[in-house]
C-alpha positions, 0 to 999 in steps of 0.5 A: 924643332927650333934653332938658336943663332950663335949670337943669341946663344952667346947672349943667353949664356951671359944671362943664365946660370949653369943649371938654368933653363930657357922656357919659351911659351906662346901666349895670347897677345899682340895685334896678330893674336899670339906672342912668344914669351921667353924666360930664364927659369931654375926649375923644369916643370914635370909637364915641361918638354925639352925642345932644344939642347946645345952646350949650356943652353936647354930650352923647355916648353909646355904641351900647349906651346909645343906645336907653335915652336916647330920651325922657330928661329931665335936670333939676337940683334944689337941694332940701335932702334930695336936691340934684342931677341928676334923670334922668326918662324916661317910656319906662321901664317902672318905676323904684325909689322914689328914682328912682335906677334904672329898667327897660324892657320889651323890653330885656335885663335884668341880674340885680339880685340883691343890688343896691340903689340906688347899687350 
């Protein structure tokens, strides 16, 4: 389903408590139409699905986001210009130049009129 690099796992472990979850969802936004949204949460919703479990890291998502997570690779970069988590998915049809948003074929697309990266 998805994978998380060792570096990203290390960073996540430093920012969460033992029983927290990493919740990844997909929302409308960015210049390509959709973005990944990740948060550390304390509770798993009744409709949330576990999509990844390895050591101290458990990733959950909702039904609407589930199809978009297939093939997702999460990494962490500490370069000077844009340090942070990187979401790479080869299943995506395209992504914006900065990699902050993406689009896929065969899924409903949100209107991205007036949006830009970070929207």
